N, CA and C atoms of all chains as a GROMACS GRO file, in nm:
protein
  624
    1MET      N    1   9.322   4.662  11.114
    1MET     CA    2   9.289   4.539  11.043
    1MET      C    3   9.413   4.450  11.033
    2GLY      N    4   9.400   4.327  11.081
    2GLY     CA    5   9.515   4.238  11.079
    2GLY      C    6   9.523   4.155  10.952
    3GLU      N    7   9.611   4.060  10.955
    3GLU     CA    8   9.629   3.966  10.844
    3GLU      C    9   9.500   3.892  10.815
    4LEU      N   10   9.483   3.860  10.688
    4LEU     CA   11   9.365   3.786  10.648
    4LEU      C   12   9.411   3.651  10.595
    5LYS      N   13   9.351   3.544  10.645
    5LYS     CA   14   9.388   3.410  10.598
    5LYS      C   15   9.273   3.350  10.518
    6HIS      N   16   9.310   3.289  10.408
    6HIS     CA   17   9.215   3.231  10.313
    6HIS      C   18   9.238   3.081  10.312
    7LEU      N   19   9.143   3.010  10.372
    7LEU     CA   20   9.155   2.865  10.388
    7LEU      C   21   9.066   2.794  10.288
    8VAL      N   22   9.122   2.700  10.215
    8VAL     CA   23   9.046   2.625  10.116
    8VAL      C   24   9.067   2.476  10.141
    9LEU      N   25   8.959   2.408  10.170
    9LEU     CA   26   8.963   2.265  10.199
    9LEU      C   27   8.889   2.197  10.085
   10VAL      N   28   8.955   2.102  10.018
   10VAL     CA   29   8.888   2.040   9.903
   10VAL      C   30   8.901   1.888   9.901
   11LYS      N   31   8.811   1.828   9.827
   11LYS     CA   32   8.827   1.688   9.789
   11LYS      C   33   8.844   1.690   9.638
   12PHE      N   34   8.961   1.649   9.592
   12PHE     CA   35   8.986   1.648   9.448
   12PHE      C   36   8.916   1.529   9.382
   13LYS      N   37   8.876   1.549   9.258
   13LYS     CA   38   8.829   1.438   9.175
   13LYS      C   39   8.952   1.357   9.137
   14GLU      N   40   8.933   1.254   9.060
   14GLU     CA   41   9.047   1.174   9.012
   14GLU      C   42   9.121   1.254   8.906
   15VAL      N   43   9.201   1.348   8.949
   15VAL     CA   44   9.273   1.434   8.855
   15VAL      C   45   9.422   1.426   8.887
   16VAL      N   46   9.501   1.484   8.800
   16VAL     CA   47   9.645   1.491   8.826
   16VAL      C   48   9.668   1.609   8.921
   17VAL      N   49   9.667   1.577   9.048
   17VAL     CA   50   9.678   1.679   9.152
   17VAL      C   51   9.807   1.759   9.138
   18GLU      N   52   9.914   1.692   9.094
   18GLU     CA   53  10.044   1.760   9.080
   18GLU      C   54  10.035   1.881   8.986
   19ASP      N   55   9.958   1.866   8.879
   19ASP     CA   56   9.943   1.977   8.784
   19ASP      C   57   9.874   2.097   8.849
   20ILE      N   58   9.772   2.067   8.925
   20ILE     CA   59   9.698   2.173   8.996
   20ILE      C   60   9.791   2.242   9.096
   21LEU      N   61   9.868   2.160   9.168
   21LEU     CA   62   9.959   2.216   9.269
   21LEU      C   63  10.062   2.308   9.206
   22LYS      N   64  10.114   2.265   9.092
   22LYS     CA   65  10.214   2.348   9.022
   22LYS      C   66  10.154   2.482   8.982
   23GLU      N   67  10.033   2.478   8.931
   23GLU     CA   68   9.966   2.603   8.892
   23GLU      C   69   9.943   2.693   9.012
   24MET      N   70   9.908   2.630   9.123
   24MET     CA   71   9.880   2.709   9.243
   24MET      C   72  10.007   2.771   9.301
   25GLU      N   73  10.116   2.696   9.297
   25GLU     CA   74  10.244   2.749   9.345
   25GLU      C   75  10.287   2.868   9.258
   26LYS      N   76  10.262   2.856   9.128
   26LYS     CA   77  10.296   2.962   9.034
   26LYS      C   78  10.212   3.087   9.066
   27LEU      N   79  10.086   3.063   9.089
   27LEU     CA   80   9.993   3.171   9.123
   27LEU      C   81  10.043   3.249   9.246
   28ALA      N   82  10.077   3.174   9.351
   28ALA     CA   83  10.120   3.238   9.477
   28ALA      C   84  10.254   3.309   9.460
   29SER      N   85  10.342   3.251   9.377
   29SER     CA   86  10.474   3.311   9.356
   29SER      C   87  10.463   3.440   9.276
   30GLU      N   88  10.377   3.437   9.175
   30GLU     CA   89  10.370   3.551   9.082
   30GLU      C   90  10.294   3.670   9.136
   31ILE      N   91  10.197   3.644   9.223
   31ILE     CA   92  10.116   3.755   9.273
   31ILE      C   93  10.171   3.803   9.407
   32ASP      N   94  10.226   3.925   9.406
   32ASP     CA   95  10.291   3.980   9.525
   32ASP      C   96  10.195   3.999   9.642
   33LEU      N   97  10.067   4.009   9.612
   33LEU     CA   98   9.967   4.028   9.718
   33LEU      C   99   9.966   3.912   9.817
   34VAL      N  100  10.005   3.793   9.769
   34VAL     CA  101  10.009   3.674   9.855
   34VAL      C  102  10.135   3.682   9.942
   35LYS      N  103  10.114   3.696  10.073
   35LYS     CA  104  10.227   3.711  10.165
   35LYS      C  105  10.291   3.575  10.195
   36SER      N  106  10.207   3.476  10.222
   36SER     CA  107  10.261   3.341  10.241
   36SER      C  108  10.157   3.238  10.197
   37PHE      N  109  10.209   3.119  10.164
   37PHE     CA  110  10.122   3.014  10.112
   37PHE      C  111  10.174   2.879  10.158
   38GLU      N  112  10.088   2.801  10.218
   38GLU     CA  113  10.124   2.664  10.254
   38GLU      C  114  10.007   2.573  10.222
   39TRP      N  115  10.038   2.447  10.203
   39TRP     CA  116   9.933   2.351  10.172
   39TRP      C  117   9.972   2.216  10.232
   40GLY      N  118   9.878   2.125  10.231
   40GLY     CA  119   9.908   1.992  10.282
   40GLY      C  120   9.803   1.894  10.238
   41GLN      N  121   9.842   1.767  10.238
   41GLN     CA  122   9.742   1.666  10.211
   41GLN      C  123   9.715   1.589  10.338
   42ASP      N  124   9.603   1.524  10.342
   42ASP     CA  125   9.561   1.453  10.462
   42ASP      C  126   9.671   1.361  10.514
   43SER      N  127   9.691   1.368  10.645
   43SER     CA  128   9.796   1.288  10.708
   43SER      C  129   9.734   1.199  10.814
   44GLY      N  130   9.643   1.112  10.769
   44GLY     CA  131   9.586   1.015  10.862
   44GLY      C  132   9.484   1.072  10.960
   45SER      N  133   9.408   1.173  10.915
   45SER     CA  134   9.302   1.228  11.000
   45SER      C  135   9.198   1.120  11.026
   46ASP      N  136   9.122   1.140  11.132
   46ASP     CA  137   9.010   1.051  11.161
   46ASP      C  138   8.916   1.047  11.040
   47GLU      N  139   8.886   0.928  10.992
   47GLU     CA  140   8.807   0.910  10.869
   47GLU      C  141   8.672   0.980  10.874
   48MET      N  142   8.604   0.968  10.988
   48MET     CA  143   8.471   1.025  10.998
   48MET      C  144   8.478   1.178  11.003
   49LEU      N  145   8.577   1.228  11.078
   49LEU     CA  146   8.586   1.373  11.099
   49LEU      C  147   8.641   1.449  10.979
   50LYS      N  148   8.720   1.381  10.894
   50LYS     CA  149   8.777   1.455  10.781
   50LYS      C  150   8.678   1.466  10.664
   51GLN      N  151   8.574   1.386  10.668
   51GLN     CA  152   8.465   1.396  10.571
   51GLN      C  153   8.508   1.395  10.424
   52GLY      N  154   8.608   1.316  10.395
   52GLY     CA  155   8.647   1.296  10.256
   52GLY      C  156   8.741   1.400  10.198
   53PHE      N  157   8.770   1.506  10.273
   53PHE     CA  158   8.859   1.609  10.218
   53PHE      C  159   9.000   1.552  10.202
   54THR      N  160   9.069   1.595  10.096
   54THR     CA  161   9.201   1.538  10.065
   54THR      C  162   9.315   1.639  10.077
   55HIS      N  163   9.286   1.767  10.054
   55HIS     CA  164   9.391   1.870  10.054
   55HIS      C  165   9.344   1.997  10.119
   56VAL      N  166   9.440   2.070  10.176
   56VAL     CA  167   9.410   2.201  10.233
   56VAL      C  168   9.509   2.303  10.178
   57PHE      N  169   9.463   2.424  10.159
   57PHE     CA  170   9.547   2.534  10.109
   57PHE      C  171   9.523   2.654  10.198
   58LEU      N  172   9.631   2.719  10.240
   58LEU     CA  173   9.617   2.833  10.330
   58LEU      C  174   9.704   2.948  10.282
   59MET      N  175   9.640   3.057  10.244
   59MET     CA  176   9.713   3.174  10.197
   59MET      C  177   9.695   3.288  10.297
   60THR      N  178   9.804   3.362  10.319
   60THR     CA  179   9.799   3.475  10.411
   60THR      C  180   9.820   3.606  10.334
   61PHE      N  181   9.739   3.703  10.367
   61PHE     CA  182   9.748   3.836  10.304
   61PHE      C  183   9.771   3.939  10.414
   62ARG      N  184   9.837   4.050  10.376
   62ARG     CA  185   9.869   4.154  10.474
   62ARG      C  186   9.740   4.210  10.540
   63ASN      N  187   9.636   4.221  10.460
   63ASN     CA  188   9.510   4.275  10.513
   63ASN      C  189   9.395   4.238  10.417
   64ALA      N  190   9.275   4.273  10.457
   64ALA     CA  191   9.156   4.237  10.380
   64ALA      C  192   9.156   4.302  10.240
   65GLU      N  193   9.215   4.421  10.229
   65GLU     CA  194   9.220   4.490  10.100
   65GLU      C  195   9.305   4.410  10.000
   66ASP      N  196   9.421   4.361  10.046
   66ASP     CA  197   9.508   4.281   9.959
   66ASP      C  198   9.436   4.153   9.913
   67PHE      N  199   9.359   4.094  10.005
   67PHE     CA  200   9.287   3.972   9.971
   67PHE      C  201   9.180   4.000   9.864
   68THR      N  202   9.109   4.110   9.882
   68THR     CA  203   9.006   4.149   9.784
   68THR      C  204   9.069   4.172   9.646
   69ALA      N  205   9.184   4.237   9.646
   69ALA     CA  206   9.254   4.263   9.520
   69ALA      C  207   9.299   4.132   9.455
   70PHE      N  208   9.343   4.036   9.538
   70PHE     CA  209   9.385   3.904   9.489
   70PHE      C  210   9.269   3.831   9.421
   71LEU      N  211   9.151   3.837   9.484
   71LEU     CA  212   9.034   3.766   9.431
   71LEU      C  213   8.999   3.813   9.290
   72SER      N  214   9.018   3.942   9.266
   72SER     CA  215   8.980   3.995   9.134
   72SER      C  216   9.099   4.002   9.038
   73HIS      N  217   9.214   3.951   9.080
   73HIS     CA  218   9.332   3.948   8.992
   73HIS      C  219   9.304   3.852   8.875
   74PRO      N  220   9.334   3.894   8.753
   74PRO     CA  221   9.302   3.808   8.636
   74PRO      C  222   9.365   3.668   8.643
   75THR      N  223   9.486   3.658   8.697
   75THR     CA  224   9.552   3.526   8.707
   75THR      C  225   9.473   3.435   8.802
   76HIS      N  226   9.423   3.493   8.911
   76HIS     CA  227   9.342   3.415   9.005
   76HIS      C  228   9.210   3.372   8.942
   77ALA      N  229   9.149   3.463   8.870
   77ALA     CA  230   9.021   3.433   8.805
   77ALA      C  231   9.037   3.317   8.705
   78ALA      N  232   9.146   3.321   8.628
   78ALA     CA  233   9.171   3.215   8.530
   78ALA      C  234   9.196   3.082   8.600
   79PHE      N  235   9.273   3.087   8.708
   79PHE     CA  236   9.303   2.964   8.781
   79PHE      C  237   9.177   2.905   8.844
   80SER      N  238   9.092   2.989   8.898
   80SER     CA  239   8.969   2.944   8.966
   80SER      C  240   8.884   2.855   8.877
   81ALA      N  241   8.880   2.888   8.750
   81ALA     CA  242   8.800   2.809   8.656
   81ALA      C  243   8.855   2.667   8.642
   82THR      N  244   8.987   2.656   8.629
   82THR     CA  245   9.053   2.524   8.622
   82THR      C  246   9.030   2.448   8.751
   83PHE      N  247   9.048   2.518   8.862
   83PHE     CA  248   9.038   2.458   8.994
   83PHE      C  249   8.897   2.401   9.017
   84ALA      N  250   8.796   2.479   8.980
   84ALA     CA  251   8.657   2.439   9.003
   84ALA      C  252   8.625   2.306   8.935
   85GLU      N  253   8.688   2.285   8.820
   85GLU     CA  254   8.661   2.160   8.746
   85GLU      C  255   8.728   2.038   8.809
   86ALA      N  256   8.830   2.062   8.891
   86ALA     CA  257   8.910   1.952   8.946
   86ALA      C  258   8.858   1.902   9.080
   87ILE      N  259   8.766   1.974   9.139
   87ILE     CA  260   8.724   1.938   9.274
   87ILE      C  261   8.585   1.877   9.282
   88GLU      N  262   8.571   1.789   9.381
   88GLU     CA  263   8.442   1.724   9.403
   88GLU      C  264   8.364   1.801   9.509
   89LYS      N  265   8.438   1.848   9.613
   89LYS     CA  266   8.372   1.935   9.710
   89LYS      C  267   8.471   2.032   9.770
   90ILE      N  268   8.419   2.137   9.830
   90ILE     CA  269   8.505   2.246   9.878
   90ILE      C  270   8.439   2.320   9.994
   91VAL      N  271   8.523   2.365  10.087
   91VAL     CA  272   8.482   2.463  10.187
   91VAL      C  273   8.584   2.574  10.181
   92VAL      N  274   8.540   2.697  10.178
   92VAL     CA  275   8.630   2.812  10.179
   92VAL      C  276   8.597   2.894  10.302
   93PHE      N  277   8.700   2.928  10.380
   93PHE     CA  278   8.678   2.999  10.506
   93PHE      C  279   8.784   3.107  10.519
   94ASP      N  280   8.740   3.233  10.521
   94ASP     CA  281   8.834   3.345  10.532
   94ASP      C  282   8.825   3.403  10.673
   95PHE      N  283   8.940   3.427  10.733
   95PHE     CA  284   8.938   3.474  10.873
   95PHE      C  285   9.060   3.558  10.906
   96GLN      N  286   9.044   3.641  11.008
   96GLN     CA  287   9.159   3.715  11.061
   96GLN      C  288   9.212   3.633  11.176
   97ALA      N  289   9.335   3.586  11.162
   97ALA     CA  290   9.392   3.494  11.259
   97ALA      C  291   9.426   3.564  11.390
   98VAL      N  292   9.383   3.502  11.500
   98VAL     CA  293   9.420   3.546  11.634
   98VAL      C  294   9.524   3.446  11.683
   99SER      N  295   9.644   3.495  11.708
   99SER     CA  296   9.750   3.406  11.753
   99SER      C  297   9.750   3.399  11.904
  100VAL      N  298   9.729   3.277  11.958
  100VAL     CA  299   9.724   3.259  12.103
  100VAL      C  300   9.858   3.214  12.154
  101LYS      N  301   9.921   3.127  12.077
  101LYS     CA  302  10.051   3.074  12.121
  101LYS      C  303  10.140   3.072  11.996
  102SER      N  304  10.256   3.132  12.008
  102SER     CA  305  10.347   3.135  11.894
  102SER      C  306  10.473   3.058  11.926
  103PRO      N  307  10.538   3.003  11.822
  103PRO     CA  308  10.663   2.931  11.846
  103PRO      C  309  10.764   3.025  11.908
  104THR      N  310  10.837   2.977  12.008
  104THR     CA  311  10.936   3.062  12.075
  104THR      C  312  11.068   3.055  11.999
  105MET      N  313  11.035   1.361  10.936
  105MET     CA  314  10.895   1.400  10.958
  105MET      C  315  10.888   1.546  11.000
  106GLY      N  316  10.806   1.623  10.928
  106GLY     CA  317  10.795   1.766  10.956
  106GLY      C  318  10.685   1.798  11.055
  107GLU      N  319  10.659   1.924  11.068
  107GLU     CA  320  10.554   1.973  11.156
  107GLU      C  321  10.419   1.915  11.116
  108LEU      N  322  10.335   1.897  11.215
  108LEU     CA  323  10.203   1.844  11.189
  108LEU      C  324  10.102   1.952  11.227
  109LYS      N  325  10.010   1.981  11.139
  109LYS     CA  326   9.908   2.081  11.169
  109LYS      C  327   9.771   2.016  11.183
  110HIS      N  328   9.700   2.060  11.283
  110HIS     CA  329   9.570   2.004  11.320
  110HIS      C  330   9.466   2.114  11.298
  111LEU      N  331   9.389   2.096  11.194
  111LEU     CA  332   9.291   2.198  11.155
  111LEU      C  333   9.150   2.154  11.195
  112VAL      N  334   9.079   2.239  11.264
  112VAL     CA  335   8.944   2.208  11.307
  112VAL      C  336   8.851   2.321  11.263
  113LEU      N  337   8.754   2.287  11.181
  113LEU     CA  338   8.659   2.384  11.128
  113LEU      C  339   8.524   2.347  11.186
  114VAL      N  340   8.459   2.440  11.252
  114VAL     CA  341   8.332   2.407  11.318
  114VAL      C  342   8.223   2.509  11.294
  115LYS      N  343   8.101   2.463  11.312
  115LYS     CA  344   7.987   2.554  11.326
  115LYS      C  345   7.937   2.535  11.468
  116PHE      N  346   7.947   2.641  11.548
  116PHE     CA  347   7.902   2.632  11.686
  116PHE      C  348   7.750   2.639  11.692
  117LYS      N  349   7.694   2.571  11.793
  117LYS     CA  350   7.554   2.588  11.826
  117LYS      C  351   7.540   2.726  11.891
  118GLU      N  352   7.419   2.759  11.934
  118GLU     CA  353   7.398   2.886  12.006
  118GLU      C  354   7.456   2.871  12.146
  119VAL      N  355   7.586   2.882  12.156
  119VAL     CA  356   7.651   2.866  12.287
  119VAL      C  357   7.733   2.991  12.315
  120VAL      N  358   7.783   2.999  12.437
  120VAL     CA  359   7.872   3.109  12.471
  120VAL      C  360   8.011   3.073  12.420
  121VAL      N  361   8.039   3.117  12.299
  121VAL     CA  362   8.162   3.082  12.230
  121VAL      C  363   8.285   3.129  12.311
  122GLU      N  364   8.271   3.244  12.378
  122GLU     CA  365   8.383   3.298  12.456
  122GLU      C  366   8.433   3.198  12.562
  123ASP      N  367   8.339   3.126  12.624
  123ASP     CA  368   8.378   3.028  12.726
  123ASP      C  369   8.460   2.915  12.664
  124ILE      N  370   8.416   2.870  12.548
  124ILE     CA  371   8.486   2.763  12.478
  124ILE      C  372   8.627   2.811  12.438
  125LEU      N  373   8.633   2.935  12.388
  125LEU     CA  374   8.761   2.990  12.345
  125LEU      C  375   8.858   2.999  12.462
  126LYS      N  376   8.808   3.042  12.576
  126LYS     CA  377   8.894   3.054  12.695
  126LYS      C  378   8.950   2.917  12.733
  127GLU      N  379   8.865   2.818  12.730
  127GLU     CA  380   8.909   2.682  12.764
  127GLU      C  381   9.014   2.633  12.666
  128MET      N  382   8.993   2.668  12.538
  128MET     CA  383   9.085   2.621  12.436
  128MET      C  384   9.221   2.691  12.446
  129GLU      N  385   9.218   2.820  12.478
  129GLU     CA  386   9.343   2.894  12.497
  129GLU      C  387   9.422   2.836  12.616
  130LYS      N  388   9.346   2.800  12.721
  130LYS     CA  389   9.407   2.741  12.840
  130LYS      C  390   9.473   2.608  12.803
  131LEU      N  391   9.400   2.528  12.726
  131LEU     CA  392   9.448   2.398  12.681
  131LEU      C  393   9.582   2.413  12.606
  132ALA      N  394   9.583   2.506  12.511
  132ALA     CA  395   9.704   2.526  12.429
  132ALA      C  396   9.820   2.581  12.511
  133SER      N  397   9.787   2.667  12.609
  133SER     CA  398   9.893   2.726  12.692
  133SER      C  399   9.954   2.623  12.785
  134GLU      N  400   9.869   2.537  12.841
  134GLU     CA  401   9.915   2.445  12.944
  134GLU      C  402   9.988   2.323  12.889
  135ILE      N  403   9.953   2.284  12.768
  135ILE     CA  404  10.016   2.163  12.713
  135ILE      C  405  10.135   2.202  12.624
  136ASP      N  406  10.253   2.168  12.670
  136ASP     CA  407  10.375   2.208  12.600
  136ASP      C  408  10.387   2.147  12.460
  137LEU      N  409  10.318   2.035  12.439
  137LEU     CA  410  10.324   1.969  12.308
  137LEU      C  411  10.274   2.061  12.197
  138VAL      N  412  10.184   2.154  12.231
  138VAL     CA  413  10.130   2.247  12.132
  138VAL      C  414  10.234   2.355  12.106
  139LYS      N  415  10.286   2.358  11.984
  139LYS     CA  416  10.392   2.453  11.950
  139LYS      C  417  10.333   2.591  11.919
  140SER      N  418  10.226   2.595  11.843
  140SER     CA  419  10.159   2.722  11.820
  140SER      C  420  10.010   2.697  11.798
  141PHE      N  421   9.933   2.801  11.822
  141PHE     CA  422   9.788   2.788  11.814
  141PHE      C  423   9.730   2.921  11.766
  142GLU      N  424   9.651   2.915  11.662
  142GLU     CA  425   9.579   3.034  11.618
  142GLU      C  426   9.436   2.995  11.582
  143TRP      N  427   9.348   3.093  11.587
  143TRP     CA  428   9.209   3.066  11.554
  143TRP      C  429   9.151   3.191  11.488
  144GLY      N  430   9.032   3.175  11.433
  144GLY     CA  431   8.967   3.290  11.374
  144GLY      C  432   8.820   3.261  11.352
  145GLN      N  433   8.745   3.369  11.341
  145GLN     CA  434   8.605   3.349  11.305
  145GLN      C  435   8.584   3.403  11.165
  146ASP      N  436   8.478   3.358  11.104
  146ASP     CA  437   8.451   3.393  10.966
  146ASP      C  438   8.456   3.544  10.945
  147SER      N  439   8.523   3.583  10.837
  147SER     CA  440   8.542   3.725  10.807
  147SER      C  441   8.484   3.752  10.668
  148GLY      N  442   8.354   3.727  10.656
  148GLY     CA  443   8.288   3.760  10.528
  148GLY      C  444   8.318   3.666  10.413
  149SER      N  445   8.339   3.538  10.443
  149SER     CA  446   8.360   3.440  10.337
  149SER      C  447   8.235   3.432  10.250
  150ASP      N  448   8.252   3.384  10.130
  150ASP     CA  449   8.139   3.358  10.041
  150ASP      C  450   8.040   3.265  10.112
  151GLU      N  451   7.914   3.309  10.119
  151GLU     CA  452   7.811   3.235  10.195
  151GLU      C  453   7.798   3.089  10.151
  152MET      N  454   7.800   3.067  10.019
  152MET     CA  455   7.780   2.932   9.969
  152MET      C  456   7.903   2.845   9.997
  153LEU      N  457   8.020   2.904   9.981
  153LEU     CA  458   8.144   2.827   9.995
  153LEU      C  459   8.182   2.797  10.140
  154LYS      N  460   8.139   2.882  10.232
  154LYS     CA  461   8.180   2.857  10.372
  154LYS      C  462   8.092   2.752  10.439
  155GLN      N  463   7.978   2.724  10.378
  155GLN     CA  464   7.891   2.615  10.424
  155GLN      C  465   7.854   2.619  10.572
  156GLY      N  466   7.831   2.739  10.622
  156GLY     CA  467   7.780   2.752  10.758
  156GLY      C  468   7.886   2.748  10.868
  157PHE      N  469   8.011   2.719  10.834
  157PHE     CA  470   8.114   2.714  10.938
  157PHE      C  471   8.136   2.852  10.997
  158THR      N  472   8.160   2.857  11.127
  158THR     CA  473   8.172   2.987  11.196
  158THR      C  474   8.313   3.014  11.250
  159HIS      N  475   8.387   2.909  11.285
  159HIS     CA  476   8.518   2.926  11.348
  159HIS      C  477   8.618   2.823  11.295
  160VAL      N  478   8.745   2.864  11.298
  160VAL     CA  479   8.851   2.771  11.261
  160VAL      C  480   8.959   2.773  11.369
  161PHE      N  481   9.018   2.659  11.393
  161PHE     CA  482   9.126   2.646  11.492
  161PHE      C  483   9.241   2.570  11.428
  162LEU      N  484   9.362   2.622  11.446
  162LEU     CA  485   9.478   2.560  11.382
  162LEU      C  486   9.592   2.547  11.483
  163MET      N  487   9.626   2.423  11.513
  163MET     CA  488   9.734   2.396  11.608
  163MET      C  489   9.852   2.334  11.535
  164THR      N  490   9.972   2.376  11.572
  164THR     CA  491  10.093   2.321  11.512
  164THR      C  492  10.173   2.242  11.615
  165PHE      N  493  10.218   2.125  11.573
  165PHE     CA  494  10.299   2.039  11.659
  165PHE      C  495  10.433   2.014  11.592
  166ARG      N  496  10.536   1.989  11.673
  166ARG     CA  497  10.670   1.968  11.618
  166ARG      C  498  10.673   1.851  11.520
  167ASN      N  499  10.598   1.748  11.552
  167ASN     CA  500  10.594   1.629  11.466
  167ASN      C  501  10.469   1.545  11.498
  168ALA      N  502  10.451   1.439  11.422
  168ALA     CA  503  10.332   1.355  11.437
  168ALA      C  504  10.325   1.289  11.575
  169GLU      N  505  10.441   1.257  11.632
  169GLU     CA  506  10.445   1.194  11.764
  169GLU      C  507  10.388   1.287  11.871
  170ASP      N  508  10.428   1.414  11.865
  170ASP     CA  509  10.378   1.512  11.963
  170ASP      C  510  10.226   1.527  11.948
  171PHE      N  511  10.180   1.522  11.824
  171PHE     CA  512  10.035   1.535  11.801
  171PHE      C  513   9.960   1.416  11.860
  172THR      N  514  10.013   1.296  11.838
  172THR     CA  515   9.951   1.176  11.893
  172THR      C  516   9.946   1.182  12.046
  173ALA      N  517  10.056   1.229  12.106
  173ALA     CA  518  10.060   1.242  12.252
  173ALA      C  519   9.957   1.345  12.300
  174PHE      N  520   9.940   1.451  12.224
  174PHE     CA  521   9.841   1.555  12.259
  174PHE      C  522   9.700   1.498  12.260
  175LEU      N  523   9.669   1.417  12.156
  175LEU     CA  524   9.534   1.362  12.144
  175LEU      C  525   9.496   1.278  12.266
  176SER      N  526   9.595   1.207  12.321
  176SER     CA  527   9.564   1.120  12.434
  176SER      C  528   9.591   1.188  12.569
  177HIS      N  529   9.627   1.315  12.567
  177HIS     CA  530   9.651   1.389  12.691
  177HIS      C  531   9.517   1.404  12.766
  178PRO      N  532   9.515   1.377  12.896
  178PRO     CA  533   9.387   1.382  12.971
  178PRO      C  534   9.316   1.517  12.962
  179THR      N  535   9.391   1.626  12.960
  179THR     CA  536   9.328   1.759  12.950
  179THR      C  537   9.256   1.775  12.816
  180HIS      N  538   9.319   1.720  12.710
  180HIS     CA  539   9.255   1.727  12.579
  180HIS      C  540   9.130   1.640  12.574
  181ALA      N  541   9.139   1.524  12.632
  181ALA     CA  542   9.024   1.432  12.633
  181ALA      C  543   8.905   1.496  12.706
  182ALA      N  544   8.933   1.561  12.819
  182ALA     CA  545   8.826   1.625  12.897
  182ALA      C  546   8.765   1.740  12.817
  183PHE      N  547   8.851   1.817  12.750
  183PHE     CA  548   8.802   1.930  12.672
  183PHE      C  549   8.718   1.884  12.553
  184SER      N  550   8.759   1.775  12.490
  184SER     CA  551   8.689   1.724  12.372
  184SER      C  552   8.541   1.697  12.399
  185ALA      N  553   8.514   1.647  12.518
  185ALA     CA  554   8.375   1.615  12.554
  185ALA      C  555   8.291   1.743  12.558
  186THR      N  556   8.345   1.848  12.623
  186THR     CA  557   8.275   1.978  12.628
  186THR      C  558   8.256   2.034  12.489
  187PHE      N  559   8.362   2.027  12.410
  187PHE     CA  560   8.364   2.083  12.275
  187PHE      C  561   8.258   2.016  12.187
  188ALA      N  562   8.252   1.883  12.196
  188ALA     CA  563   8.160   1.805  12.113
  188ALA      C  564   8.014   1.849  12.135
  189GLU      N  565   7.983   1.888  12.257
  189GLU     CA  566   7.846   1.929  12.288
  189GLU      C  567   7.812   2.068  12.234
  190ALA      N  568   7.915   2.147  12.207
  190ALA     CA  569   7.893   2.287  12.167
  190ALA      C  570   7.882   2.306  12.016
  191ILE      N  571   7.913   2.201  11.940
  191ILE     CA  572   7.919   2.219  11.794
  191ILE      C  573   7.805   2.151  11.719
  192GLU      N  574   7.771   2.215  11.608
  192GLU     CA  575   7.665   2.161  11.524
  192GLU      C  576   7.726   2.077  11.413
  193LYS      N  577   7.840   2.124  11.359
  193LYS     CA  578   7.912   2.040  11.263
  193LYS      C  579   8.061   2.068  11.267
  194ILE      N  580   8.137   1.975  11.214
  194ILE     CA  581   8.283   1.982  11.228
  194ILE      C  582   8.352   1.910  11.112
  195VAL      N  583   8.466   1.965  11.073
  195VAL     CA  584   8.560   1.894  10.986
  195VAL      C  585   8.695   1.902  11.055
  196VAL      N  586   8.764   1.791  11.065
  196VAL     CA  587   8.898   1.789  11.122
  196VAL      C  588   8.992   1.739  11.015
  197PHE      N  589   9.101   1.812  10.993
  197PHE     CA  590   9.194   1.777  10.886
  197PHE      C  591   9.337   1.794  10.936
  198ASP      N  592   9.411   1.684  10.944
  198ASP     CA  593   9.549   1.688  10.993
  198ASP      C  594   9.644   1.674  10.875
  199PHE      N  595   9.745   1.758  10.871
  199PHE     CA  596   9.835   1.758  10.755
  199PHE      C  597   9.974   1.807  10.790
  200GLN      N  598  10.071   1.762  10.710
  200GLN     CA  599  10.205   1.815  10.722
  200GLN      C  600  10.215   1.930  10.623
  201ALA      N  601  10.237   2.049  10.677
  201ALA     CA  602  10.235   2.168  10.593
  201ALA      C  603  10.358   2.178  10.504
  202VAL      N  604  10.333   2.205  10.375
  202VAL     CA  605  10.439   2.232  10.279
  202VAL      C  606  10.434   2.383  10.257
  203SER      N  607  10.545   2.450  10.291
  203SER     CA  608  10.548   2.595  10.276
  203SER      C  609  10.603   2.631  10.139
  204VAL      N  610  10.521   2.700  10.059
  204VAL     CA  611  10.561   2.736   9.923
  204VAL      C  612  10.616   2.878   9.920
  205LYS      N  613  10.553   2.963   9.997
  205LYS     CA  614  10.594   3.103  10.000
  205LYS      C  615  10.589   3.147  10.145
  206SER      N  616  10.699   3.202  10.195
  206SER     CA  617  10.703   3.246  10.334
  206SER      C  618  10.720   3.397  10.340
  207PRO      N  619  10.670   3.457  10.448
  207PRO     CA  620  10.687   3.602  10.460
  207PRO      C  621  10.836   3.636  10.468
  208THR      N  622  10.874   3.741  10.398
  208THR     CA  623  11.017   3.778  10.397
  208THR      C  624  11.049   3.870  10.514
   0.00000   0.00000   0.00000
């Protein structure tokens, strides 16, 4: 079983996104199960194709077991409630990444 | 200007996904502008949250200029036409990744 990636694509409501980001960075830093975490906001994507999404979050876990443990971690559960209230729409997609081309 | 990531989330029609994947791997291998490329298929995401998406593709470019050049590359243009016919729905999200936690 390889690495598991947890992709979250959202459209935030009119909220203070910085506060949410700070909480999320804290979450990823504090929980050792999270191997790596990166995020980004839209950088001029095609308007029609991006479908209103504003931010993306990508967390990497060593394996599916670590990811499952993360989901039921009390800090994650508490954060999820705050997060749910801040978003207008969301897609969550979990996958095992197949690397075809890696930076040399 | 940092790295630019090109995220494509799709739901494929009933097509031979392997053929599309082969073409996409070829595309990423042949075009030097693509710094890294990974993909994955759904690995048991929450049914409601994944919204029917089946595959994700993530390409990394050195910067926004390389990404723009990739978009107008003839090989990419030719592939896009094939790709468009194979998908039922799509979200494309381009972003500059902010790394909060990196693997040690």
